[in-house]
PAKOL-594087 format. One record per residue: residue number from 1; residue in one letter; chain; x, y, z of N, C-alpha, C, CB in turn. Coordinates in Angstrom, 3 decimals. Atoms other than C-alpha are relative to their C-alpha. Glycine has a CB too. Example, Ala and Ser with C-alpha at 12.3 -4.5 7.8 and 13.67 -1.06 7.14 Angstrom:
# residues 2
ATOM  kolmar  rokol  mike    n_east   n_north      n_up   ca_east  ca_north     ca_up    c_east   c_north      c_up   cb_east  cb_north     cb_up
ATOM       1      A     A     0.890    -1.190     0.000    12.300    -4.500     7.800     0.900     1.200     0.000    -0.992     0.027     1.246
ATOM       2      S     A    -0.820    -1.190    -0.060    13.670    -1.060     7.140    -0.770     1.090     0.730     0.414     0.462    -1.415
This chain:
# residues 215
ATOM  kolmar  rokol  mike    n_east   n_north      n_up   ca_east  ca_north     ca_up    c_east   c_north      c_up   cb_east  cb_north     cb_up
ATOM       1      X     A     0.820    -1.217     0.007     0.000     0.002    -0.002     0.853     1.256     0.001    -0.933     0.016     1.202
ATOM       2      X     A    -0.938    -1.127     0.051     3.084     2.222    -0.356    -0.028     0.752     1.329    -0.348     0.959    -1.177
ATOM       3      X     A    -0.047    -0.773    -1.237     2.846     5.061     2.193    -1.327     0.011     0.763     0.409     1.411    -0.308
ATOM       4      X     A     1.295     0.029    -0.657    -0.779     4.330     3.096    -0.025    -1.099     1.063    -1.124    -0.215    -1.030
ATOM       5      X     A     0.185     1.073    -0.965    -1.885     2.286     6.099    -1.473    -0.059     0.389     0.901     0.209     1.251
ATOM       6      X     A     1.410     0.220    -0.284    -5.157     0.861     7.284    -0.154    -0.718     1.329    -0.664    -0.805    -1.128
ATOM       7      X     A     0.269     0.703    -1.256    -6.708    -0.329    10.552    -0.265    -1.476    -0.269    -1.201     0.635     0.735
ATOM       8      X     A     0.216     1.439     0.154    -6.757    -4.100    11.049    -0.436    -0.584     1.337     1.287    -0.708    -0.517
ATOM       9      X     A     0.460     0.666    -1.209    -8.612    -6.224    13.577     0.348    -1.487    -0.077    -1.527     0.201     0.194
ATOM      10      X     A    -0.403     1.411    -0.016    -7.217    -9.616    14.556    -0.863    -0.736     1.026     1.532    -0.154     0.337
ATOM      11      X     A     0.849     0.805    -0.874    -9.576   -12.217    16.012     0.698    -1.304     0.346    -1.361    -0.278    -0.662
ATOM      12      X     A    -0.639     1.237    -0.448    -8.162   -15.055    18.100    -0.994    -1.152    -0.061     0.556     0.156     1.434
ATOM      13      X     A     0.848     1.202    -0.059    -9.491   -18.599    17.829    -0.306    -0.290     1.467     0.702    -1.241    -0.688
ATOM      14      X     A     0.312     0.325    -1.411   -11.127   -20.026    21.010     1.209    -0.538     0.761    -1.129    -1.028     0.063
ATOM      15      X     A    -1.169     0.570    -0.670    -7.954   -21.987    21.783     1.030     1.086     0.313     0.634    -1.100    -0.869
ATOM      16      X     A    -0.944    -1.087    -0.213    -5.775   -18.903    21.337    -0.493     0.950     1.091     0.229     0.765    -1.304
ATOM      17      X     A     0.576    -0.897    -0.992    -8.160   -16.828    23.423     0.257    -0.499     1.415    -1.495     0.155    -0.235
ATOM      18      X     A    -0.248     0.553    -1.325    -7.767   -19.202    26.380     1.438     0.230     0.444    -0.316    -1.484     0.016
ATOM      19      X     A    -1.412    -0.167    -0.327    -3.981   -18.789    26.181     0.347     1.440     0.340     0.855    -0.471    -1.150
ATOM      20      X     A    -0.425    -1.400    -0.129    -3.897   -15.010    26.013    -0.934     0.876     0.841     0.125     0.599    -1.361
ATOM      21      X     A     0.941    -0.848    -0.715    -6.950   -13.795    27.951     0.563     0.462     1.341    -1.310    -0.740     0.212
ATOM      22      X     A    -0.371    -0.540    -1.314    -6.340   -11.552    30.971    -1.253     0.381     0.793     0.929     1.231    -0.159
ATOM      23      X     A     1.242    -0.255    -0.693   -10.003   -11.334    31.977    -0.024    -0.835     1.292    -1.222    -0.331    -0.912
ATOM      24      X     A    -0.063     0.755    -1.278   -10.060   -12.280    35.733    -1.029    -1.122     0.110    -0.195     0.947     1.159
ATOM      25      X     A     1.028     1.037    -0.102   -13.371   -14.182    35.519     0.342    -1.194    -0.870    -1.365     0.558    -0.393
ATOM      26      X     A    -0.363     1.096     0.903   -12.172   -16.202    32.530     1.201    -0.767     0.545     0.307     0.538    -1.412
ATOM      27      X     A    -1.200     0.646    -0.525    -8.818   -16.894    34.182    -0.339    -0.908     1.173     1.027     1.048     0.427
ATOM      28      X     A     0.424     0.852    -1.119   -10.560   -18.248    37.290    -0.612    -1.300    -0.513    -1.012     0.746     0.895
ATOM      29      X     A     0.643     1.196     0.538   -12.664   -20.621    35.191     0.997    -0.929    -0.662    -1.074     0.384    -0.989
ATOM      30      X     A    -1.046     0.802     0.629    -9.493   -21.787    33.417     1.068    -0.436     0.998     0.643     0.780    -1.130
ATOM      31      X     A    -0.952     0.329    -1.068    -7.696   -22.206    36.791     1.396     0.577    -0.265     0.094    -1.515     0.163
ATOM      32      X     A    -1.274    -0.675     0.231    -5.001   -19.754    35.698     0.214     1.060     1.069     0.046     0.633    -1.412
ATOM      33      X     A    -0.268    -1.013    -1.023    -3.288   -17.522    38.289    -0.185     1.401    -0.557     1.415    -0.160     0.555
ATOM      34      X     A     0.219    -1.386     0.414    -4.218   -13.866    38.152     1.185     0.841     0.447    -1.329     0.562     0.588
ATOM      35      X     A    -1.149    -0.846    -0.307    -1.201   -11.571    37.968    -0.467     1.409     0.336     0.993     0.026    -1.181
ATOM      36      X     A     0.327    -1.375    -0.383    -1.475    -8.287    39.784     0.878     0.969    -0.786     0.186     0.211     1.531
ATOM      37      X     A    -0.813    -0.978     0.736    -0.341    -5.198    37.885     1.178     0.471     0.845    -0.860     1.206    -0.427
ATOM      38      X     A    -1.193    -0.438    -0.713     3.179    -4.164    38.805     0.053     1.513     0.135     1.243    -0.496    -0.705
ATOM      39      X     A     0.005    -1.460    -0.068     2.418    -0.499    38.223    -1.374     0.527    -0.340     1.050     0.601    -0.946
ATOM      40      X     A     1.300    -0.624     0.278    -0.644     1.701    38.283     0.183     1.334    -0.727    -0.791     0.213     1.311
ATOM      41      X     A    -0.280    -1.264     0.662     1.043     4.602    36.476    -0.671     0.054    -1.369     1.509     0.208    -0.139
ATOM      42      X     A     0.623    -0.175     1.303    -0.874     5.970    33.489     1.082     0.078    -1.072    -0.888     1.269    -0.021
ATOM      43      X     A    -0.928    -0.037     1.120     0.893     5.427    30.170    -0.541     0.967    -1.034     0.210    -1.414    -0.612
ATOM      44      X     A     0.438    -1.062     0.915     0.755     8.392    27.788     0.725    -0.174    -1.341     0.281     1.426     0.611
ATOM      45      X     A    -0.591     0.220     1.330     1.375     7.433    24.142    -0.922     0.618    -1.051     0.219    -1.535    -0.282
ATOM      46      X     A     0.792    -0.675     1.036     0.183     9.733    21.369     0.838     0.149    -1.260    -0.499     1.391     0.492
ATOM      47      X     A    -0.788    -0.036     1.229     2.243     8.831    18.330    -0.565    -1.002    -0.995     1.493    -0.300     0.287
ATOM      48      X     A     0.358     0.909     1.073     1.517     7.214    14.995     1.246    -0.776    -0.389    -0.598     0.762    -1.221
ATOM      49      X     A    -1.210     0.797     0.234     4.032     4.360    14.700     0.361    -0.082    -1.478    -0.183    -1.401     0.556
ATOM      50      X     A    -0.253     0.077     1.436     3.710     4.519    10.899     0.669     1.269    -0.546    -1.304    -0.250    -0.737
ATOM      51      X     A    -0.617    -1.241     0.449     5.175     8.031    10.738     1.471    -0.211    -0.380    -0.114     1.066     1.089
ATOM      52      X     A    -1.379     0.423     0.252     8.738     6.561    10.853     1.054     1.069     0.284     0.127    -0.435    -1.415
ATOM      53      X     A    -0.936    -1.116    -0.174    10.337     9.918    11.820    -0.460     0.866     1.167     0.109     0.849    -1.304
ATOM      54      X     A     0.351    -0.789    -1.170    10.282    11.592    15.240     1.227     0.674     0.598    -0.678    -0.875     1.043
ATOM      55      X     A    -1.029    -0.643    -0.816    12.337    14.125    17.178    -0.150    -0.504     1.440    -0.114     1.573    -0.069
ATOM      56      X     A     0.076     0.580    -1.347    13.221    12.582    20.510    -0.449     1.022     1.031     1.351    -0.577     0.404
ATOM      57      X     A     0.324    -1.006    -0.996    12.885    15.882    22.391    -1.497     0.324     0.062     0.778     1.254    -0.284
ATOM      58      X     A     1.438    -0.250     0.006     9.213    16.057    21.409    -0.813    -1.203     0.495    -0.445     0.375    -1.398
ATOM      59      X     A     0.664     1.207    -0.475     8.428    12.607    22.815     0.155    -0.118     1.513     0.570    -1.249    -0.704
ATOM      60      X     A    -0.165     0.305    -1.415     7.750    11.575    26.389     0.643    -1.378     0.166    -1.362     0.057     0.733
ATOM      61      X     A    -0.714     1.259    -0.245     9.419     8.553    28.029    -0.793    -1.211    -0.477     0.313    -0.147     1.482
ATOM      62      X     A     0.832     1.126     0.424     6.477     6.258    27.321     0.029    -0.155    -1.519    -1.448     0.188     0.487
ATOM      63      X     A    -0.006     0.046     1.459     6.473     7.179    23.636     1.342    -0.489    -0.529    -0.320     1.378    -0.576
ATOM      64      X     A    -1.327     0.465     0.426    10.226     6.671    23.309     0.106    -1.514     0.177     1.119     0.718     0.805
ATOM      65      X     A    -0.059     1.448    -0.250     9.971     3.225    24.901    -0.868    -0.771    -0.978    -0.434    -0.312     1.429
ATOM      66      X     A     0.923     0.669     0.923     6.989     2.319    22.736     0.606    -0.105    -1.396    -1.340     0.753    -0.063
ATOM      67      X     A    -0.582     0.008     1.355     8.749     3.313    19.498     1.232    -0.911    -0.067     0.384     1.437    -0.431
ATOM      68      X     A    -1.153     0.895    -0.011    11.941     1.494    20.474    -0.452    -1.458    -0.021     0.879     0.269     1.233
ATOM      69      X     A     0.551     1.366     0.009     9.866    -1.612    21.169    -0.557    -0.368    -1.372    -1.102    -0.139     1.062
ATOM      70      X     A     0.524     0.230     1.341     8.379    -1.196    17.676     1.098    -0.065    -1.050    -0.981     1.083    -0.361
ATOM      71      X     A    -1.106     0.157     0.938    11.830    -1.373    16.106     0.633     1.292    -0.482    -0.465    -0.752    -1.164
ATOM      72      X     A    -0.613    -1.268     0.382    12.699     2.324    15.826     1.462     0.033     0.439    -0.774     1.185     0.614
ATOM      73      X     A    -1.415    -0.150    -0.324    16.383     3.279    15.851     0.308     1.452     0.340     0.882    -0.477    -1.171
ATOM      74      X     A    -0.387    -1.336    -0.421    18.042     6.261    17.511     1.208     0.455    -0.821     0.318     0.031     1.521
ATOM      75      X     A    -1.109    -0.534     0.797    20.290     8.484    15.362     0.056     1.512     0.172    -0.158    -0.378    -1.505
ATOM      76      X     A    -0.201    -1.435    -0.110    21.756    11.987    15.521     0.380     0.584    -1.363     1.086     0.314     1.049
ATOM      77      X     A    -0.286    -0.676     1.258    21.697    14.307    12.503    -0.192     1.500     0.186    -0.907    -0.537    -1.142
ATOM      78      X     A     0.181    -1.443    -0.029    21.934    18.028    11.822    -1.266     0.354    -0.760     1.226     0.731    -0.599
ATOM      79      X     A     1.310    -0.323     0.580    18.432    19.329    11.173     0.052     1.271    -0.827    -1.045     0.146     1.098
ATOM      80      X     A     0.090    -1.196     0.836    17.686    21.800     8.384    -0.778     1.112     0.699    -0.660    -0.337    -1.335
ATOM      81      X     A     0.843    -0.993    -0.661    15.133    23.529    10.609     0.739     0.790     1.074    -1.196    -0.675     0.609
ATOM      82      X     A    -0.656    -0.641    -1.145    17.409    24.295    13.563     1.487     0.262    -0.220    -0.174    -0.855     1.223
ATOM      83      X     A    -1.448    -0.082     0.239    20.913    24.012    12.067     0.793    -0.590     1.164     0.421     1.456    -0.230
ATOM      84      X     A    -0.647     0.630    -1.151    21.732    21.921    15.156    -0.118    -1.521    -0.089    -0.621     0.510     1.318
ATOM      85      X     A     0.103     1.445    -0.109    22.433    18.280    15.851    -1.180    -0.344     0.901     1.315    -0.614     0.547
ATOM      86      X     A     1.150     0.427    -0.778    19.264    16.608    17.062    -0.069    -1.521     0.016    -1.301     0.600    -0.568
ATOM      87      X     A     0.173     1.453    -0.106    18.366    13.099    18.184    -1.366    -0.371    -0.561     0.142    -0.485     1.482
ATOM      88      X     A     1.235     0.441     0.653    15.764    11.329    16.046    -0.245    -1.485     0.280     0.068     0.257    -1.527
ATOM      89      X     A     0.389     1.404     0.003    13.865     8.063    16.310    -0.536    -0.304    -1.391    -1.069    -0.320     1.119
ATOM      90      X     A     0.301     0.273     1.396    13.658     6.540    12.840    -0.281    -1.484    -0.204     1.156     0.454    -0.898
ATOM      91      X     A     0.281     1.400     0.353    12.226     3.371    11.329     0.040    -0.129    -1.530    -1.403    -0.465     0.572
ATOM      92      X     A    -0.103     0.136     1.458    13.560     2.865     7.776    -0.679    -1.269    -0.494     1.466     0.002    -0.432
ATOM      93      X     A     0.521     1.218     0.616    11.985     0.391     5.386     1.131    -1.013    -0.121    -0.630     0.297    -1.393
ATOM      94      X     A    -0.998     1.086     0.013    13.768    -2.955     4.906     1.157     0.276    -0.947    -0.661    -1.309    -0.388
ATOM      95      X     A    -1.041    -0.264     0.999    15.715    -1.651     1.892     0.484     1.444     0.034    -0.518    -0.329    -1.387
ATOM      96      X     A    -0.294    -1.423    -0.110    16.319     1.888     3.180     0.986     0.243     1.140    -1.297     0.809     0.223
ATOM      97      X     A    -0.958    -0.343    -1.052    19.177     3.414     5.187    -0.592     1.080     0.907     1.345     0.481    -0.614
ATOM      98      X     A     0.426    -1.059    -0.921    18.732     5.679     8.206     0.188     1.375    -0.618     0.775    -0.089     1.315
ATOM      99      X     A    -0.310    -1.293     0.613    20.360     8.545     6.306    -1.017     0.349    -1.090     1.422    -0.014    -0.588
ATOM     100      X     A     0.969    -0.254     1.069    18.005     8.162     3.332    -1.333     0.428     0.580    -0.181    -1.245    -0.877
ATOM     101      X     A     1.271    -0.359    -0.638    14.948     8.243     5.577     0.093     1.391     0.597    -0.380    -1.024     1.088
ATOM     102      X     A    -0.132    -1.308    -0.644    16.238    11.222     7.555     0.005     1.117    -1.020     1.269     0.057     0.836
ATOM     103      X     A    -0.100    -1.071     0.991    17.160    13.297     4.496    -1.338     0.237    -0.692     1.076    -0.333    -1.038
ATOM     104      X     A     1.289    -0.126     0.677    13.847    12.602     2.763    -1.003     0.748     0.878    -0.550    -1.388    -0.371
ATOM     105      X     A     0.973    -0.602    -0.908    11.732    13.513     5.790     0.393     1.417     0.413    -0.160    -0.865     1.233
ATOM     106      X     A    -0.464    -1.311    -0.457    13.885    16.455     6.885    -0.143     1.050    -1.099     1.459    -0.082     0.461
ATOM     107      X     A     0.168    -0.924     1.122    13.904    18.059     3.425    -1.476     0.332    -0.209     0.599    -0.599    -1.287
ATOM     108      X     A     1.438    -0.218     0.172    10.141    17.574     3.074    -0.542     0.902     1.109    -0.755    -1.348    -0.011
ATOM     109      X     A     0.436    -0.813    -1.139     9.619    19.063     6.532     0.418     1.455    -0.174     0.573    -0.558     1.309
ATOM     110      X     A    -0.513    -1.361     0.183    11.762    22.098     5.713    -0.773     0.737    -1.095     1.498    -0.035    -0.345
ATOM     111      X     A     0.763    -0.616     1.080     9.944    22.773     2.440    -1.415     0.352     0.450    -0.052    -0.931    -1.208
ATOM     112      X     A     1.375    -0.253    -0.430     6.519    22.460     4.039    -0.077     1.129     1.023    -0.606    -1.267     0.585
ATOM     113      X     A    -0.036    -1.104    -0.971     7.490    24.787     6.896     0.128     1.348    -0.706     1.169    -0.189     0.987
ATOM     114      X     A    -0.179    -1.235     0.772     8.297    27.336     4.183    -1.023     0.139    -1.123     1.400     0.049    -0.582
ATOM     115      X     A     1.128    -0.221     0.899     5.024    27.016     2.306    -0.035    -0.802    -1.274    -0.037     1.379    -0.353
ATOM     116      X     A     0.005     0.831     1.211     5.815    24.342    -0.291    -0.567    -1.376     0.350     1.445    -0.130    -0.606
ATOM     117      X     A     0.627     1.292    -0.249     3.497    21.340    -0.266     0.728    -1.089    -0.790    -1.501     0.037    -0.377
ATOM     118      X     A    -0.781     1.053     0.652     5.343    18.101    -1.049    -0.751    -1.325     0.022     1.365    -0.157     0.681
ATOM     119      X     A     0.465     1.372     0.013     4.547    14.517    -1.939     1.203    -0.917     0.102    -0.826    -0.302    -1.271
ATOM     120      X     A    -1.085     0.955    -0.173     6.715    11.587    -0.859    -0.396    -1.337    -0.607     0.357    -0.164     1.492
ATOM     121      X     A     0.277     1.274     0.669     7.000     8.312    -2.771     1.064    -1.021     0.360    -0.067     0.184    -1.529
ATOM     122      X     A    -0.946     1.103    -0.209     8.617     4.915    -2.277     0.020    -0.934    -1.201    -0.359    -0.786     1.271
ATOM     123      X     A     0.051     0.828     1.213     7.976     3.586    -5.786     1.044     0.526    -0.985    -1.440     0.011    -0.645
ATOM     124      X     A    -0.935    -0.474     1.019     9.710     4.377    -9.085    -0.008     1.518    -0.130    -0.331    -0.629    -1.339
ATOM     125      X     A     0.051    -1.452     0.030     8.679     7.992    -8.632     1.099     0.554     0.900    -1.394     0.517     0.444
ATOM     126      X     A    -1.040    -0.607    -0.840    11.176    10.443    -7.060    -0.373    -0.019     1.479     0.260     1.435    -0.443
ATOM     127      X     A     0.252    -0.007    -1.445    11.552    10.592    -3.287    -0.881     1.165     0.406     1.312     0.055     0.768
ATOM     128      X     A     0.730    -1.213    -0.366    10.206    14.154    -3.080    -0.452     0.722    -1.271     0.882     0.936     0.884
ATOM     129      X     A     0.564    -0.691     1.158     7.917    15.912    -5.572    -0.792     1.210     0.487    -0.905    -0.956    -0.844
ATOM     130      X     A     0.765    -1.192    -0.362     6.483    19.441    -5.430    -0.132     0.904    -1.233     0.684     0.767     1.185
ATOM     131      X     A     0.259    -0.911     1.115     5.291    22.280    -7.636     0.199     1.439     0.431    -1.418    -0.197    -0.543
ATOM     132      X     A    -0.189    -1.430    -0.262     6.308    25.932    -7.791    -0.383     0.773    -1.253     1.476     0.315     0.421
ATOM     133      X     A     0.474    -0.848     1.097     4.422    28.374   -10.018    -0.167    -0.768    -1.306     0.958     1.151    -0.212
ATOM     134      X     A     0.332     0.775     1.191     3.247    25.692   -12.408     1.086    -0.933    -0.483    -0.347     0.912    -1.087
ATOM     135      X     A    -1.092     0.891     0.419     6.608    23.913   -12.706     0.160    -1.131     1.010     1.333     0.788    -0.148
ATOM     136      X     A    -0.132     1.171    -0.865     7.143    20.411   -11.373     1.470    -0.256     0.325    -0.626    -1.243    -0.670
ATOM     137      X     A    -1.355     0.238    -0.492    10.234    19.730    -9.264     0.076    -1.377     0.654     0.425     1.105     1.004
ATOM     138      X     A    -0.206     1.297    -0.631    11.718    16.484    -7.986     1.380    -0.038     0.647    -0.154    -1.146    -1.029
ATOM     139      X     A    -1.268     0.211    -0.690    14.452    15.533    -5.528     0.178    -1.490     0.257     0.055     0.803     1.332
ATOM     140      X     A    -0.346     1.399    -0.274    16.129    12.139    -5.372     1.114    -0.047     1.039     0.433    -0.737    -1.305
ATOM     141      X     A    -1.038     0.196    -1.003    18.089    11.134    -2.268     0.785    -1.243    -0.400    -0.607    -0.141     1.447
ATOM     142      X     A    -0.830     1.111     0.464    21.020     8.945    -3.304     1.111    -0.300     1.014     0.609     0.323    -1.387
ATOM     143      X     A    -1.030     0.431    -0.939    23.250     6.944    -0.955     1.170    -0.675    -0.701    -0.594    -0.942     1.024
ATOM     144      X     A    -1.080     0.624     0.755    25.389     5.441    -3.728    -0.327    -1.381    -0.517     1.208    -0.076     0.839
ATOM     145      X     A     0.339     1.370     0.408    23.613     2.110    -4.194    -0.272    -0.109    -1.500    -1.217    -0.487     0.774
ATOM     146      X     A     0.322     0.061     1.424    22.495     3.007    -7.738     1.241    -0.017    -0.887    -0.872     1.170    -0.378
ATOM     147      X     A    -1.230     0.015     0.812    26.121     3.326    -8.895     0.411    -1.429    -0.334     1.149     0.720     0.741
ATOM     148      X     A    -0.264     1.412     0.330    26.228    -0.480    -8.869    -1.000    -0.517    -1.020    -0.050    -0.872     1.268
ATOM     149      X     A     1.020     0.381     0.993    23.228    -0.513   -11.207    -0.168     1.169    -0.969    -1.379    -0.369     0.691
ATOM     150      X     A    -0.021    -1.165     0.895    24.093     2.013   -13.910    -1.208     0.018    -0.948     1.300     0.011    -0.816
ATOM     151      X     A     1.171     0.044     0.888    21.305     0.820   -16.201    -1.235     0.550     0.702    -0.264    -1.440    -0.478
ATOM     152      X     A     1.151    -0.502    -0.753    18.730     1.462   -13.498     0.101     1.489     0.262    -0.131    -0.740     1.314
ATOM     153      X     A    -0.205    -1.428    -0.222    20.253     4.870   -12.784    -0.330     0.800    -1.249     1.438     0.272     0.431
ATOM     154      X     A     0.297    -0.688     1.253    20.036     5.857   -16.451    -1.503     0.018    -0.265     0.737    -0.671    -1.167
ATOM     155      X     A     1.451     0.038     0.189    16.397     4.754   -16.570    -0.679     1.003     0.927    -0.547    -1.424     0.255
ATOM     156      X     A     0.554    -0.971    -0.948    15.674     6.845   -13.474     0.174     1.422    -0.522     0.673    -0.145     1.378
ATOM     157      X     A    -0.282    -1.334     0.533    17.307     9.916   -15.036    -0.919     0.300    -1.189     1.487     0.116    -0.424
ATOM     158      X     A     0.873    -0.187     1.179    15.296     9.407   -18.238    -1.415     0.359     0.449    -0.025    -1.288    -0.884
ATOM     159      X     A     1.340    -0.288    -0.505    12.029     9.367   -16.251    -0.062     1.392     0.626    -0.423    -1.060     1.024
ATOM     160      X     A    -0.047    -1.337    -0.606    13.069    12.472   -14.323    -0.034     1.085    -1.075     1.265     0.156     0.868
ATOM     161      X     A    -0.035    -0.982     1.099    13.825    14.335   -17.549    -1.350     0.103    -0.710     1.091    -0.377    -1.015
ATOM     162      X     A     1.281     0.029     0.700    10.493    13.285   -19.050    -1.130     0.648     0.806    -0.366    -1.430    -0.331
ATOM     163      X     A     1.165    -0.353    -0.825     8.231    14.102   -16.104     0.139     1.251     0.843    -0.307    -1.115     0.891
ATOM     164      X     A    -0.174    -1.142    -0.895     9.743    17.066   -14.285     0.778     1.121    -0.700     0.730    -0.433     1.290
ATOM     165      X     A    -0.672    -1.156     0.606    10.802    20.577   -15.267     1.411     0.167     0.555    -0.815     1.283     0.243
ATOM     166      X     A    -1.308    -0.086    -0.632    13.676    20.623   -12.782     0.118    -1.094     1.068     0.223     1.411     0.622
ATOM     167      X     A    -0.231     1.027    -1.016    15.220    17.977   -10.554     1.487    -0.039     0.339    -0.493    -1.397    -0.492
ATOM     168      X     A    -1.410     0.169    -0.360    18.428    17.161    -8.716     0.159    -1.146     1.000     0.573     1.312     0.589
ATOM     169      X     A    -0.365     1.029    -0.960    20.173    14.450    -6.742     0.570     0.653     1.251     1.015    -0.990    -0.613
ATOM     170      X     A    -0.683    -0.323    -1.249    21.054    14.908    -3.075     0.798    -1.250     0.377    -1.025     0.428     1.153
ATOM     171      X     A    -0.870     1.162    -0.220    24.038    12.590    -2.542     0.514     0.041     1.438     1.196    -0.019    -1.022
ATOM     172      X     A    -0.350    -0.002    -1.423    24.580    11.611     1.098     1.494    -0.205     0.243    -0.779    -1.078     0.720
ATOM     173      X     A    -1.445     0.170    -0.088    28.209    10.591     0.495     0.656     1.024    -0.922     0.427    -1.461    -0.379
ATOM     174      X     A    -0.541    -1.081     0.828    30.043    13.710    -0.684     1.091    -0.472    -0.960     0.549     1.094     0.884
ATOM     175      X     A    -1.042     0.540     0.881    32.793    11.558    -2.225    -0.583    -0.553    -1.295     0.782    -1.094     0.718
ATOM     176      X     A     0.650     0.556     1.190    30.232    10.272    -4.757    -0.703     1.045    -0.861    -0.993    -1.041     0.412
ATOM     177      X     A     0.718    -1.053     0.731    28.842    13.626    -5.909     0.491     0.109    -1.440     0.163     1.352     0.710
ATOM     178      X     A    -0.564    -0.145     1.343    31.205    13.846    -8.888    -0.516    -1.091    -0.936     1.532    -0.040     0.060
ATOM     179      X     A     0.486     1.107     0.828    30.100    10.429   -10.160    -1.475     0.205    -0.380     0.176    -1.344     0.744
ATOM     180      X     A     1.405    -0.233     0.298    26.422    11.361    -9.893    -0.175     1.173    -0.959    -0.776     0.251     1.285
ATOM     181      X     A     0.095    -1.144     0.901    27.070    14.621   -11.735     0.095    -0.421    -1.465     1.092     1.008     0.321
ATOM     182      X     A    -0.053     0.497     1.375    27.776    12.534   -14.826    -1.395    -0.295    -0.543     0.864    -1.257    -0.073
ATOM     183      X     A     1.361     0.372     0.412    24.051    11.710   -14.870    -1.001     1.131     0.166    -0.467    -1.195     0.792
ATOM     184      X     A     0.928    -1.104    -0.178    22.493    14.980   -13.768     0.436     0.918     1.133    -1.397    -0.527     0.266
ATOM     185      X     A    -0.277    -0.982    -1.041    22.437    17.919   -11.365     0.083    -0.704     1.349    -1.087     1.104     0.023
ATOM     186      X     A    -0.224     0.708    -1.266    23.877    16.655    -8.059     0.696     0.913     1.001     0.836    -1.278    -0.229
ATOM     187      X     A    -0.642    -0.756    -1.076    24.773    18.217    -4.722     0.176    -0.918     1.200    -0.836     1.265     0.384
ATOM     188      X     A    -0.171     0.765    -1.237    26.070    16.885    -1.415    -0.971     0.528     1.047     1.469     0.083     0.516
ATOM     189      X     A     0.965    -0.369    -1.034    23.975    17.034     1.748     0.307     1.365     0.616    -0.023    -1.059     1.087
ATOM     190      X     A    -0.364    -1.272    -0.642    25.919    20.071     3.029    -0.514     1.212    -0.776     1.513     0.094     0.145
ATOM     191      X     A     0.487    -1.117     0.822    24.598    22.227     0.155    -1.519    -0.053    -0.228     0.719     0.001    -1.347
ATOM     192      X     A     1.443     0.144     0.192    20.962    21.158     0.460    -0.740     1.272     0.390    -0.528    -1.181     0.811
ATOM     193      X     A     0.768    -1.153    -0.489    19.756    24.127     2.489     0.096     1.201    -0.930     0.479     0.395     1.384
ATOM     194      X     A    -0.060    -1.115     0.961    21.130    26.838     0.117    -0.823    -0.254    -1.259     1.440     0.265    -0.390
ATOM     195      X     A     0.779     0.311     1.206    19.524    25.025    -2.820    -1.489     0.112     0.295     0.338    -1.418    -0.524
ATOM     196      X     A     1.415    -0.085    -0.358    16.194    24.717    -1.019    -0.435     1.455     0.195    -0.274    -0.810     1.275
ATOM     197      X     A     0.339    -1.418    -0.220    16.293    28.382    -0.031    -0.216     0.741    -1.316     1.107     0.692     0.805
ATOM     198      X     A     0.215    -0.597     1.312    16.593    29.344    -3.705    -1.399    -0.342    -0.525     1.078    -0.479    -0.990
ATOM     199      X     A     1.347     0.396     0.433    13.425    27.364    -4.420    -1.069     0.718     0.807    -0.182    -1.515     0.128
ATOM     200      X     A     0.956    -0.697    -0.870    11.639    28.899    -1.447    -0.128     1.465    -0.411     0.435    -0.104     1.480
ATOM     201      X     A     0.006    -1.392     0.442    12.613    32.358    -2.721    -0.898     0.167    -1.224     1.433     0.472    -0.316
ATOM     202      X     A     0.867    -0.062     1.180    10.797    31.567    -5.985    -1.461     0.086     0.409     0.225    -1.223    -0.902
ATOM     203      X     A     1.386    -0.001    -0.476     7.612    30.944    -4.036    -0.378     1.368     0.552    -0.203    -1.079     1.077
ATOM     204      X     A     0.287    -1.262    -0.684     7.877    34.176    -2.090     0.143     1.223    -0.895     0.905     0.147     1.181
ATOM     205      X     A    -0.151    -1.112     0.936     8.776    36.327    -5.118    -1.269     0.153    -0.826     1.223    -0.215    -0.920
ATOM     206      X     A     1.235    -0.171     0.786     5.603    37.789    -6.688     0.289    -0.064    -1.494    -0.679     1.338     0.345
ATOM     207      X     A    -0.128     0.129     1.452     5.064    37.040   -10.319    -0.163     1.363    -0.660    -1.042    -0.997    -0.557
ATOM     208      X     A     0.050    -1.295     0.693     5.814    40.040   -12.531    -0.905    -0.100    -1.216     1.418     0.459    -0.422
ATOM     209      X     A     0.918    -0.006     1.127     3.023    40.804   -14.940     0.443     1.013    -1.054    -1.423     0.309     0.474
ATOM     210      X     A    -0.366    -0.904     1.099     3.818    42.290   -18.333    -1.219     0.814    -0.394     0.552    -0.791    -1.226
ATOM     211      X     A     1.175    -0.851     0.342     1.523    45.269   -19.007    -0.352    -0.138    -1.476     0.284     1.500     0.335
ATOM     212      X     A     0.488     0.033     1.365    -0.604    45.178   -22.123    -0.141     1.432    -0.540    -1.351    -0.751    -0.073
ATOM     213      X     A     0.061    -1.330     0.612    -0.136    48.208   -24.353    -0.887    -0.049    -1.250     1.431     0.509    -0.360
ATOM     214      X     A     0.827    -0.107     1.200    -2.710    49.223   -26.930     0.557     1.092    -0.900    -1.480     0.294     0.366
ATOM     215      X     A    -0.511    -0.970     0.996    -1.553    50.964   -30.084    -1.192     0.746    -0.588     0.836    -0.720    -1.144
């Protein structure tokens, strides 16, 4: 379902229900011991585990523990929003690196905070897609894996050229930027913010209208 998710209800069979029930009346009838709760403290969890990207400082202890139990990983990166190192809880897909997930979400977050609505994809479409004054833009986050599949990289570039007015690669390993430049506009992660600010400036610059003169 790509980036979509849906509610699911799981029903246990009668045999499974007997094994997992914690209902005191049912446990008595099954001659199972009733365990007393070890803590009466309220647990406060208000996060969507499918988000895959959280700032640790905005989470409480219960939420941090919950996300870690769900397989999230802790990583520190410099945020575009604050220009400071921050601690994030991230849950990359099975074929995705922590850096790829962070860069995709952080760039999208920065653009949206500055008035540019973005779309994120995990299919053959670019990682980040948005529109500015009628022109379609795309950003691909590259960790270097595509350099082992040059044919696939060329096909990706062809689709980018066909479907978008402007696009560029953000290469997480600065030592690989030169190689990616052979296939298209490429920058390292350290130059992402200046490039994004140029795009944001386009949004904030009013469109100049050419006056109509009558002869």
